[in-house]
C-alpha positions as CSV (number, residue, x, y, z in Angstrom):
1,M,176.5,-39.9,18.7
2,L,179.5,-37.7,18.7
3,L,181.3,-40.0,21.2
4,A,180.5,-43.1,18.9
5,A,182.1,-40.9,16.1
6,E,185.1,-40.0,18.2
7,G,185.2,-43.4,19.0
8,V,185.5,-44.8,15.6
9,T,188.2,-42.6,14.8
10,I,190.4,-44.4,17.3
11,L,190.3,-47.3,15.2
12,R,192.4,-45.7,12.4
13,I,194.0,-42.9,14.4
14,R,197.0,-42.2,12.3
15,L,194.6,-41.5,9.2
16,L,191.7,-40.0,11.2
17,L,193.9,-37.7,13.7
18,T,192.5,-34.6,12.2
19,P,188.4,-35.5,12.4
20,H,189.6,-37.1,16.0
21,V,190.9,-33.7,17.3
22,F,187.9,-31.8,15.7
23,I,185.4,-34.1,17.3
24,G,187.2,-34.4,20.3
25,M,187.1,-30.4,20.7
26,L,183.7,-30.2,19.4
27,L,182.9,-32.4,22.3
28,V,184.2,-30.2,24.9
29,P,181.4,-27.5,25.3
30,P,178.7,-30.0,25.7
31,I,180.5,-32.3,28.2
32,L,180.8,-29.2,30.2
33,L,177.3,-28.6,29.9
34,K,176.5,-32.1,31.2
35,I,178.7,-31.8,34.0
36,G,177.3,-28.3,35.0
37,S,173.9,-29.7,34.9
38,T,174.3,-32.8,36.6
39,T,175.9,-30.8,39.3
40,Y,173.2,-28.6,39.7
41,R,171.0,-31.5,40.1
42,F,173.1,-33.3,42.4
43,A,173.5,-29.8,44.6
44,R,169.4,-29.2,44.4
45,Y,168.8,-32.8,45.7
46,Y,171.3,-32.6,48.6
47,L,170.3,-28.9,49.5
48,G,167.0,-30.4,50.0
49,T,165.0,-28.8,47.1
50,Q,161.7,-30.6,47.1
51,D,161.0,-31.5,43.3
52,Y,164.5,-32.9,43.4
53,R,163.8,-34.8,46.6
54,E,160.9,-36.3,45.3
55,K,162.2,-37.9,42.3
56,G,165.0,-39.3,44.6
57,P,168.8,-39.7,43.9
58,P,170.0,-42.4,41.4
59,P,170.9,-45.8,42.4
60,L,173.9,-45.8,44.9
61,A,176.4,-47.6,42.3
62,L,175.5,-44.6,39.9
63,R,176.0,-42.0,42.5
64,L,179.4,-43.5,43.4
65,L,180.4,-43.8,39.9
66,G,179.4,-40.2,39.0
67,P,182.6,-38.5,40.5
68,I,184.7,-41.2,38.9
69,L,183.2,-40.5,35.5
70,V,183.8,-36.6,36.0
71,L,187.4,-36.9,37.1
72,L,188.1,-39.7,34.2
73,T,186.4,-37.3,31.6
74,G,188.6,-34.3,32.9
75,A,191.8,-36.6,32.5
76,L,191.0,-37.8,28.9
77,F,189.9,-34.3,27.6
78,V,192.8,-32.1,29.6
79,S,195.6,-34.9,28.4
80,G,193.9,-34.7,24.7
81,I,194.1,-30.8,24.8
82,A,197.7,-30.7,26.4
83,L,198.8,-33.2,23.9
84,L,197.5,-30.9,21.0
85,L,198.7,-27.7,22.3
86,G,201.3,-28.5,24.9
87,P,205.2,-29.1,24.2
88,I,206.4,-31.8,22.2
89,S,208.6,-32.7,25.2
90,W,205.4,-33.5,27.4
91,R,203.8,-36.1,24.8
92,H,205.2,-39.6,25.5
93,G,203.8,-39.0,29.1
94,L,200.6,-37.4,28.1
95,L,199.9,-39.9,25.5
96,F,200.3,-42.7,28.1
97,V,197.9,-40.6,30.5
98,H,195.0,-40.1,27.6
99,K,195.0,-43.8,26.2
100,A,195.1,-45.0,30.2
101,S,192.3,-42.4,30.9
102,F,190.2,-43.5,27.8
103,I,190.3,-47.3,28.7
104,L,189.3,-46.4,32.4
105,W,186.8,-43.8,31.2
106,F,185.3,-46.2,28.4
107,G,184.7,-48.8,31.0
108,A,182.9,-46.6,33.7
109,M,181.0,-44.9,30.8
110,V,179.3,-48.3,29.6
111,V,178.3,-48.9,33.2
112,H,177.0,-45.3,33.2
113,V,175.1,-45.5,29.9
114,L,173.6,-48.9,31.0
115,G,172.1,-47.6,34.2
116,H,170.6,-44.9,32.7
117,F,169.6,-46.8,29.4
118,L,165.8,-47.2,30.4
119,E,165.3,-43.7,32.0
120,T,166.9,-42.0,29.1
121,A,165.0,-43.9,26.6
122,R,161.7,-43.0,28.3
123,L,162.3,-39.5,28.5
124,A,164.6,-38.2,26.2
125,P,162.2,-38.4,23.2
126,R,160.0,-36.2,24.8
127,D,162.4,-33.3,24.4
128,W,162.7,-34.1,20.8
129,L,159.2,-34.7,19.6
130,R,157.3,-31.6,18.7
131,S,154.1,-33.3,20.1
132,T,155.4,-33.9,23.7
133,R,158.3,-30.9,23.8
134,R,155.5,-28.2,25.0
135,D,154.7,-30.3,27.7
136,V,157.8,-31.0,29.1
137,E,159.3,-28.1,31.4
138,G,162.7,-26.6,30.1
139,A,162.7,-28.7,27.0
140,D,163.3,-25.6,24.5
141,T,165.9,-24.2,26.9
142,R,167.7,-27.5,26.9
143,L,167.6,-27.9,22.9
144,W,168.8,-24.3,22.8
145,L,171.7,-24.9,24.9
146,L,172.6,-27.8,23.5
147,A,172.7,-26.2,20.1
148,A,175.0,-23.4,21.5
149,T,177.0,-25.9,23.1
150,I,177.7,-27.6,19.7
151,L,178.1,-24.5,17.8
152,A,180.8,-23.3,20.5
153,G,182.3,-26.7,19.8
154,V,182.5,-26.6,16.2
155,L,184.2,-23.2,16.5
156,L,186.6,-24.3,19.2
157,G,187.4,-27.5,16.6
158,L,188.0,-25.0,13.6
159,A,190.0,-23.2,15.6
160,T,192.3,-26.0,16.8
161,L,192.8,-27.8,13.6
162,P,196.0,-25.9,12.8
163,S,197.6,-27.5,16.0
164,V,197.0,-31.0,14.3
165,G,199.7,-30.2,11.8
166,S,202.5,-30.6,14.3
167,W,201.5,-34.4,14.9
168,K,201.6,-35.2,11.2
169,M,205.2,-34.4,10.8
């Protein structure tokens, strides 16, 4: 939902620059959590942990797309943060990188989301529904980690809002 909200701000970026920056910064901790948890599962599978081996790997196309998506996500967010906090003299080049990485990231993300859609639709509600959450190992931990990263993101977003002013001149 936050990624969709961030996308909506692009449609009227001059008017919605402040929400764009706030949501972008809010997304940094949850995205780091997602990359960290995926890297953990990747490592556990390839190190031969039984539970992870039994589940098996994602389809080959998604395994090949994963590292590309991580690199594009990094380029998108690092260029956005550098645009916000870096010197004005870097803006032209960074803006090009930010826009280009977004276009490539968006295409890769569409493939990624569609590739995991059915599995996510089947599994995700089990973490959120009270009746099934207690039956799912780690559900409470995942929810608390998500809440903590969103709180950290809100604080990060609020801390960086003053930097938006230099873009509104």
